[in-house]
C-alpha positions as CSV (number, residue, x, y, z in Angstrom):
1,M,0.0,-0.1,-0.2
2,T,1.6,3.2,-0.5
3,A,1.7,5.9,1.6
4,L,-1.1,8.6,-0.6
5,R,-3.3,5.3,-0.2
6,K,-3.2,5.1,3.2
7,V,-3.4,8.7,3.8
8,L,-6.5,8.9,1.6
9,E,-8.1,5.1,4.1
10,V,-7.6,7.6,6.9
11,Y,-9.0,10.6,6.0
12,V,-11.9,8.8,4.5
13,H,-12.3,6.6,8.1
14,A,-12.3,10.1,9.6
15,C,-15.2,11.5,7.3
16,R,-17.3,8.9,8.0
17,Q,-16.8,8.7,11.7
18,Q,-17.7,12.3,11.9
19,G,-20.6,11.5,10.8
20,I,-21.8,9.3,12.7
21,A,-20.6,11.1,15.5
22,W,-22.8,14.2,14.3
23,E,-25.7,12.2,14.5
24,G,-25.3,10.6,17.7
25,G,-24.3,13.7,19.1
26,N,-21.0,12.9,20.6
27,Y,-19.2,16.0,19.5
28,Q,-16.3,15.1,21.5
29,A,-15.8,12.1,19.7
30,A,-16.6,14.9,16.4
31,S,-14.2,16.9,17.4
32,E,-11.6,14.2,17.3
33,C,-12.0,13.1,13.7
34,R,-11.8,16.9,12.6
35,G,-8.3,16.4,14.4
36,I,-7.5,13.6,12.3
37,K,-9.0,14.6,9.0
38,G,-7.1,18.4,9.3
39,M,-3.9,16.0,9.9
40,H,-4.0,13.4,6.8
41,L,-5.7,16.9,4.6
42,Q,-2.0,18.8,5.5
43,K,-0.4,15.5,4.1
44,L,-2.7,15.5,0.8
45,K,-2.1,18.9,0.1
46,R,1.4,18.4,0.0
47,S,1.1,16.7,-3.9
48,E,-0.2,17.4,-6.8
49,K,-1.3,13.9,-6.9
50,G,-3.0,14.0,-3.6
51,I,-4.6,17.3,-4.5
52,R,-6.1,14.9,-7.1
53,A,-7.4,12.1,-5.1
54,L,-9.1,14.3,-2.6
55,V,-10.8,16.2,-5.2
56,A,-11.5,13.1,-6.4
57,L,-13.4,11.9,-3.2
58,M,-16.0,14.8,-4.1
59,D,-17.4,11.5,-6.2
60,H,-17.7,8.9,-2.7
61,E,-20.7,7.0,-1.8
62,D,-20.7,8.5,1.6
63,V,-22.4,12.0,2.1
64,Y,-19.3,12.9,4.7
65,V,-16.5,12.3,3.2
66,R,-18.0,14.0,0.0
67,L,-19.0,16.9,2.3
68,S,-15.3,17.2,3.8
69,A,-13.5,15.9,0.3
70,S,-15.6,19.4,-1.1
71,V,-15.3,21.8,1.8
72,H,-11.5,21.2,1.2
73,S,-11.4,21.0,-2.5
74,L,-12.6,24.5,-2.5
75,P,-9.0,26.3,-3.6
76,Y,-8.4,23.1,-6.1
77,D,-12.1,23.0,-7.7
78,E,-14.1,25.1,-6.8
79,S,-17.0,25.0,-8.8
80,R,-17.6,21.7,-8.8
81,A,-16.7,21.6,-4.8
82,V,-19.5,24.7,-4.7
83,E,-22.0,22.5,-6.7
84,T,-21.4,19.2,-4.7
85,L,-21.8,21.5,-1.6
86,R,-25.2,22.4,-3.4
87,D,-25.8,18.9,-4.0
88,I,-25.3,17.7,-0.2
89,R,-27.5,21.1,0.6
90,E,-30.4,19.5,-0.7
91,T,-29.4,16.6,1.4
92,A,-31.9,16.4,4.9
93,G,-30.6,16.8,8.3
94,I,-26.9,17.1,10.0
95,P,-24.5,16.8,6.0
96,G,-27.7,19.3,4.3
97,F,-27.1,21.8,7.2
98,H,-23.3,22.1,7.1
99,A,-23.1,22.2,3.4
100,E,-24.9,25.1,4.0
101,M,-22.9,26.6,6.4
102,A,-20.3,26.0,4.0
103,L,-21.0,27.4,1.0
104,K,-22.4,30.6,3.5
105,E,-19.2,31.3,4.6
106,W,-17.5,30.5,2.0
107,E,-19.2,33.1,-0.3
108,K,-18.6,35.3,2.6
109,G,-14.8,34.5,2.4
110,N,-14.7,33.6,5.8
111,L,-14.2,30.1,5.4
112,K,-10.1,28.8,5.6
113,V,-9.4,25.7,4.1
């Protein structure tokens, strides 16, 4: 297994676990997942290959992976990331709420990713 693949696996797992934690109201666990995602996001952003892999996660089957990948891809493929966030925004519940907030903050220039 390549280093990039391992980083992607951990990032995807953290995205999924964060969604589970949000849905269960376990915000401490969600915060821990955010930290793990952040560490691995920094590793992905170190190379063009890593950035391409991150952007590709916008097509993942899990809504929480798509949500995170879309937010984190805004600086690299803004139009596609915004489109994906708009699609997720239509999802009921937590994913839709987070997508809506991300879009609002991005449009205001407040979202730093």
